[in-house]
C-alpha positions as CSV (number, residue, x, y, z in Angstrom):
1,V,-30.5,-5.6,28.5
2,I,-31.4,-2.4,26.7
3,Y,-34.8,-3.1,28.2
4,D,-33.3,-3.3,31.8
5,M,-32.4,0.9,31.5
6,P,-35.8,2.8,32.5
7,S,-33.9,6.1,32.0
8,L,-32.9,5.4,28.6
9,K,-34.4,8.3,26.4
10,V,-32.6,7.9,23.0
11,L,-31.8,4.8,21.4
12,G,-29.6,5.0,18.1
13,L,-29.0,1.6,16.2
14,S,-28.5,3.2,12.7
15,F,-26.0,2.0,10.2
16,L,-24.9,-1.3,11.8
17,N,-26.0,-3.8,9.6
18,L,-28.8,-5.4,12.1
19,R,-30.9,-8.1,10.8
20,G,-34.0,-10.0,11.8
21,E,-37.4,-8.3,13.0
22,I,-38.2,-5.4,15.6
23,G,-39.6,-7.0,18.6
24,A,-42.8,-5.3,20.0
25,D,-40.9,-5.4,23.4
26,I,-39.4,-2.4,22.2
27,S,-42.5,-0.5,23.2
28,N,-41.4,-1.0,27.1
29,L,-38.8,1.7,27.0
30,D,-39.9,5.2,27.3
31,L,-37.8,6.9,24.7
32,T,-38.0,10.1,22.8
33,D,-36.0,9.2,20.3
34,L,-35.6,5.7,18.0
35,F,-33.3,5.3,15.3
36,L,-33.4,2.0,13.5
37,N,-32.5,3.3,10.6
38,N,-29.9,1.8,7.4
39,N,-30.3,-1.6,8.8
40,M,-31.7,-4.7,7.4
41,F,-34.6,-4.9,9.5
42,E,-37.8,-7.4,8.2
43,G,-41.1,-8.1,9.3
44,E,-43.8,-5.6,9.9
45,I,-43.6,-2.5,12.0
46,P,-44.9,-3.6,15.5
47,A,-48.1,-1.7,16.3
48,A,-47.2,-1.6,20.0
49,I,-44.5,1.3,18.9
50,G,-48.0,3.3,19.1
51,T,-48.0,3.0,23.1
52,M,-44.6,4.9,23.1
53,T,-46.5,8.4,23.2
54,N,-43.4,10.2,24.5
55,L,-41.6,9.5,21.1
56,V,-40.6,12.9,19.3
57,R,-38.7,11.1,16.1
58,L,-38.9,7.4,14.7
59,H,-36.8,7.0,12.3
60,M,-37.2,3.3,10.2
61,D,-35.9,3.9,7.2
62,D,-33.5,2.1,4.7
63,N,-34.3,-1.4,6.1
64,S,-36.9,-4.2,4.6
65,L,-39.9,-3.6,6.8
66,E,-43.0,-5.0,4.9
67,G,-46.7,-4.9,5.8
68,T,-49.1,-2.3,6.4
69,I,-48.4,1.2,8.6
70,P,-50.1,0.4,11.7
71,T,-52.8,2.7,12.6
72,E,-51.4,2.9,16.0
73,L,-49.2,4.9,15.1
74,G,-51.7,7.8,15.1
75,D,-51.3,7.9,19.3
76,L,-47.7,8.9,18.7
77,V,-49.2,12.5,19.6
78,N,-45.5,14.3,20.4
79,L,-43.6,13.1,17.3
80,K,-42.1,15.3,15.2
81,E,-40.2,13.0,13.1
82,L,-41.6,10.4,11.2
83,K,-39.4,8.4,8.9
84,L,-40.1,5.0,7.2
85,H,-39.1,5.7,3.4
86,D,-37.1,3.3,1.3
87,N,-38.3,0.1,2.6
88,L,-39.9,-1.2,-0.6
89,D,-42.5,-3.3,0.5
90,I,-44.3,-1.0,3.2
91,T,-47.9,-1.6,1.5
92,G,-51.6,-1.0,1.9
93,P,-53.3,2.2,2.4
94,L,-52.1,5.5,4.4
95,P,-53.8,5.4,7.6
96,T,-56.3,8.2,8.1
97,E,-55.0,8.6,11.9
98,L,-51.5,9.8,11.2
99,G,-54.1,13.1,10.8
100,R,-54.0,13.3,14.6
101,L,-50.1,13.5,14.9
102,T,-50.3,17.5,14.7
103,S,-47.2,18.1,16.1
104,L,-45.4,16.4,12.9
105,E,-43.0,18.2,10.9
106,S,-41.7,15.6,9.0
107,L,-43.1,12.3,6.9
108,T,-41.1,10.8,4.7
109,L,-42.7,7.8,3.2
110,K,-40.9,7.6,-0.4
111,N,-39.9,4.5,-2.2
112,N,-42.6,2.1,-0.9
113,R,-45.5,0.3,-2.3
114,I,-48.2,2.5,-0.4
115,D,-51.6,2.6,-2.2
116,G,-55.0,4.1,-2.1
117,Q,-56.2,7.7,-2.4
118,L,-54.2,10.2,-0.4
119,P,-56.4,10.7,2.9
120,T,-57.9,14.0,3.5
121,E,-56.6,14.0,7.2
122,L,-53.1,15.3,6.0
123,G,-54.4,18.3,5.6
124,E,-54.9,18.5,10.0
125,L,-50.6,18.1,9.9
126,A,-50.7,21.6,10.7
127,N,-47.1,21.9,11.8
128,L,-45.7,20.0,8.5
129,V,-42.8,21.4,7.1
130,V,-41.2,18.0,4.6
131,L,-43.9,15.9,3.2
132,S,-42.1,13.0,1.0
133,L,-44.6,10.7,-0.6
134,Y,-42.8,10.3,-4.0
135,E,-42.6,6.2,-5.6
136,N,-45.2,5.0,-4.4
137,S,-48.6,3.6,-5.5
138,F,-51.0,6.3,-4.4
139,E,-54.2,6.8,-6.8
140,G,-57.2,9.2,-7.3
141,P,-56.9,13.2,-6.8
142,I,-54.9,15.1,-4.3
143,P,-56.9,16.2,-1.3
144,S,-57.2,20.0,-1.8
145,E,-56.9,19.9,2.1
146,I,-53.4,19.5,1.5
147,G,-53.4,23.5,1.2
148,L,-54.4,24.3,4.5
149,L,-50.4,23.2,5.5
150,D,-49.3,27.0,5.3
151,K,-45.7,25.8,7.1
152,L,-45.2,23.3,4.5
153,E,-41.8,24.0,2.5
154,V,-41.1,20.3,0.8
155,L,-44.1,18.5,-1.1
156,W,-42.9,15.4,-3.3
157,L,-45.8,13.7,-4.9
158,S,-44.0,12.2,-7.6
159,E,-43.7,8.8,-9.5
160,N,-47.3,7.6,-8.1
161,E,-50.6,7.6,-10.2
162,L,-52.5,10.5,-9.2
163,N,-55.1,12.0,-11.2
164,G,-57.1,15.2,-11.6
165,I,-55.7,18.4,-11.1
166,I,-53.5,20.6,-8.7
167,P,-55.6,22.0,-6.7
168,T,-56.0,26.3,-6.2
169,E,-56.0,25.9,-2.7
170,F,-52.4,24.9,-2.8
171,G,-51.6,28.6,-3.4
172,N,-52.3,29.3,0.2
173,M,-49.0,27.4,0.9
174,A,-47.3,30.4,1.7
175,S,-44.1,28.9,2.8
176,L,-44.0,26.3,-0.5
177,D,-40.5,26.0,-1.9
178,N,-40.4,22.5,-3.5
179,F,-43.2,21.2,-5.1
180,E,-42.5,17.9,-7.6
181,V,-45.5,16.3,-8.6
182,Y,-43.8,14.7,-12.1
183,N,-44.6,11.1,-13.2
184,N,-48.4,11.0,-12.4
185,E,-51.6,11.3,-14.3
186,L,-52.5,15.0,-13.9
187,S,-54.4,16.9,-16.4
188,G,-55.1,20.9,-16.4
189,D,-53.1,24.1,-15.6
190,V,-50.9,25.0,-12.9
191,P,-52.6,27.2,-10.7
192,D,-51.8,30.7,-10.9
193,S,-52.1,30.8,-7.1
194,V,-48.9,28.5,-7.0
195,C,-47.1,30.2,-9.7
196,A,-47.7,33.4,-7.2
197,L,-45.7,31.0,-4.8
198,N,-42.7,31.4,-7.0
199,P,-41.0,28.2,-5.4
200,D,-37.3,27.5,-6.2
201,V,-38.3,23.9,-7.4
202,L,-41.8,23.1,-9.4
203,I,-41.9,20.0,-11.6
204,V,-44.9,19.0,-13.5
205,D,-46.1,16.5,-15.8
206,C,-46.1,17.5,-19.6
207,E,-49.6,16.7,-19.7
208,V,-49.8,19.9,-17.2
209,T,-49.8,23.3,-18.7
210,C,-47.1,25.5,-16.4
211,S,-46.2,28.7,-17.1
212,C,-43.8,29.0,-14.3
213,C,-42.2,25.4,-13.7
214,T,-38.5,25.5,-13.0
215,S,-37.5,22.8,-14.8
216,D,-38.5,20.9,-18.4
217,C,-41.9,19.0,-18.0
218,V,-41.1,15.1,-17.4
219,Q,-42.9,12.4,-19.6
């Protein structure tokens, strides 16, 4: 019945204990907002959602989704919010195609099993305010390109396997107010340029020297 409602723009099915897989037929709807969060959906994210190019908000968090994030989501050029956090079994690398989502303001992927390196294309998300990637399996260095995100207020990278240093370019994120990067494999110092931002929250590993952290380091 829902698919016979061509004028429908907002579909909210949150907190309904819905089960089963999300069918590709949902892409037949011309939606601006799709809220499927806090249910028990399982299976993979349909690649066909990438054809829903009028979507502004896509919330699929707090389900039991699995598999990789479809590269086709990079075609959602009007998207402002992409929430896939707390699915536990979303795996594979973060698609570089997400760098095309230049309208995106919030990207929350925490508490999954996403791995590989953080793509440098994250630095192309010029309107991003919230980037939540903690509790995954990201590895390798933190891309300095993230420092281009001068609207970013919240950056959560904790509880991954990131190594290397905190890029000095992060001092260019003039809006940064909450930066958590503990429980990784980082070393070196928190750059003076980051301390100069005076964020309300700054928490790092104990292996990282920090003269301006707001809480004790985390082992």
